[in-house]
C-alpha positions in Angstrom: 0.0 0.0 0.0 1.4 3.4 -0.9 0.4 5.1 2.3 2.5 8.3 3.0 5.0 8.2 5.8 3.7 11.4 7.3 0.4 13.3 7.5 -3.1 12.3 8.5 -4.8 9.1 7.2 -8.3 9.2 6.0 -10.9 6.8 4.6 -11.2 8.4 1.2 -7.5 8.1 0.4 -7.3 4.6 1.8 -10.3 3.7 -0.4 -8.4 5.2 -3.4 -5.4 3.1 -2.5 -7.5 -0.1 -2.2 -9.3 0.5 -5.5 -6.7 2.2 -7.7 -3.3 1.7 -5.9 -3.0 5.5 -5.7 -3.0 7.9 -2.8 -4.9 11.1 -3.4 -6.3 10.5 -6.8 -9.2 8.5 -8.2 -13.0 8.7 -7.9 -14.7 7.0 -5.0 -18.4 6.5 -4.7 -19.6 6.6 -1.1 -20.3 5.2 1.3 -16.9 3.6 2.2 -16.9 0.4 4.2 -13.6 -0.6 5.9 -14.8 -4.2 5.8 -15.1 -4.1 2.0 -11.7 -2.5 1.6 -10.0 -5.2 3.6 -12.0 -8.2 2.4 -13.0 -7.1 -1.1 -16.4 -6.7 -2.8 -19.1 -4.4 -1.6 -21.2 -6.7 0.6 -21.1 -4.2 3.5 -22.6 -1.3 1.6 -19.7 0.4 -0.2 -20.4 2.4 -3.3 -17.5 0.7 -5.0 -16.6 -3.0 -5.2 -13.0 -3.4 -4.0 -10.6 -6.1 -5.2 -10.1 -9.1 -2.9 -6.4 -8.2 -2.8 -4.9 -4.9 -3.7 -2.9 -6.1 -6.7 -2.2 -2.5 -8.0 0.5 -2.0 -5.4 3.9 -3.9 -5.5 5.3 -5.5 -3.6 2.1 -7.2 -2.5 2.6 -9.9 0.1 -1.0 -9.9 1.1 -2.8 -13.2 0.9 -6.5 -13.9 1.7 -6.3 -17.6 1.3 -6.8 -19.5 4.5 -4.0 -21.7 5.7 -5.8 -24.3 7.8 -5.3 -27.5 9.7 -8.0 -30.1 10.1 -9.2 -31.2 13.5 -10.7 -34.7 12.9 -13.2 -36.9 14.6 -14.8 -34.3 16.8 -18.1 -34.9 18.5 -20.5 -32.9 20.7 -21.2 -34.6 24.0 -24.2 -33.6 26.1 -24.6 -35.8 29.1 -24.7 -39.3 27.6 -25.7 -38.1 24.2 -23.0 -37.8 21.5 -23.5 -36.2 18.0 -21.2 -36.0 15.1 -18.6 -36.5 13.9 -17.6 -33.0 12.8 -14.4 -31.8 11.3 -13.1 -28.5 12.7 -10.4 -26.3 11.3 -7.9 -23.8 12.7 -5.3 -21.5 11.3 -1.9 -22.9 10.8 -0.6 -19.7 12.2 -2.2 -20.5 15.6 -1.2 -24.2 15.8 0.8 -26.4 13.5 -1.3 -29.5 14.2 -4.0 -30.8 16.6 -1.6 -31.7 19.4 -0.3 -28.1 19.5 -3.7 -26.5 20.0 -3.7 -24.0 23.0 -6.3 -21.8 24.7 -5.8 -19.1 22.1 -6.7 -21.4 19.2 -9.9 -20.5 17.4 -11.9 -23.3 15.9 -13.9 -23.0 12.6 -16.4 -25.2 10.8 -15.1 -24.4 7.3 -11.8 -24.4 5.5 -11.9 -20.7 4.7 -11.9 -20.0 8.4 -14.9 -17.7 8.3 -17.4 -19.6 10.3 -16.4 -20.0 14.0 -17.9 -23.0 15.8 -19.3 -20.8 18.6 -19.5 -21.4 22.3 -20.1 -25.0 23.4 -19.6 -26.7 26.7 -18.3 -25.2 29.9 -21.5 -25.6 31.9 -22.0 -28.8 33.8 -18.8 -30.8 32.9 -21.1 -33.2 31.0 -21.2 -31.0 27.9 -18.1 -30.6 25.8 -16.4 -31.2 22.5 -14.8 -34.6 22.3 -12.2 -36.2 20.0 -12.1 -39.9 19.5 -8.4 -40.6 19.1 -8.9 -44.0 17.6 -6.9 -44.4 14.3 -5.4 -40.9 14.4 -1.8 -40.1 14.3 -0.3 -38.4 17.4 -0.2 -35.1 15.6 -3.9 -35.3 14.7 -4.8 -36.0 18.3 -5.6 -33.0 20.5 -3.8 -34.8 23.4 -1.0 -35.9 21.2 -1.0 -39.5 22.4 -3.3 -42.4 22.7 -5.9 -40.7 24.9 -9.1 -39.1 23.8 -9.4 -35.4 24.5 -12.2 -33.0 25.3 -12.5 -29.2 25.6 -15.0 -26.4 25.6 -15.1 -23.3 23.3 -16.0 -19.8 24.5 -18.0 -17.2 22.7 -15.0 -16.4 20.6 -14.7 -20.0 19.5 -11.4 -20.3 21.4 -10.5 -23.6 23.0 -10.8 -23.6 26.8 -10.8 -26.2 29.6 -8.8 -28.7 27.6 -8.6 -32.1 29.2 -6.8 -35.3 28.2 -8.0 -38.4 29.9 -7.0 -42.0 30.0 
């Protein structure tokens, strides 16, 4: 992005940069949505449709492709009832494999990492996400060894209360 090194930033010039690769020139139709400038398109009401990636500016290291890792054989457990299986996904920048998931790892239900799994568990101790480790490699197991694992997710879809049992 060709943002100046000094002076005030403003939405109009940032929109020009996102649409034309210029700072201070180019026609922009309002309104301007920061979401649309960052993610592309005009789904949040922008008067212009912005490119997914600002390719008018070099070098352009930006990438919008999700780099994800699969979390396999996940089930929802509520008391004695189990539903699933589900496959969850997480960003490879947060954890390199299932066994390296931590409390800051956010889980998603899609490979584009746009649909968080939401809050689940944390209430009674009988409601949680559960992974059946049978047949999985150690790196695909939340607990990293032969034991099944369980955890809750908070309202930000972050893993919390992780437990590895025997």
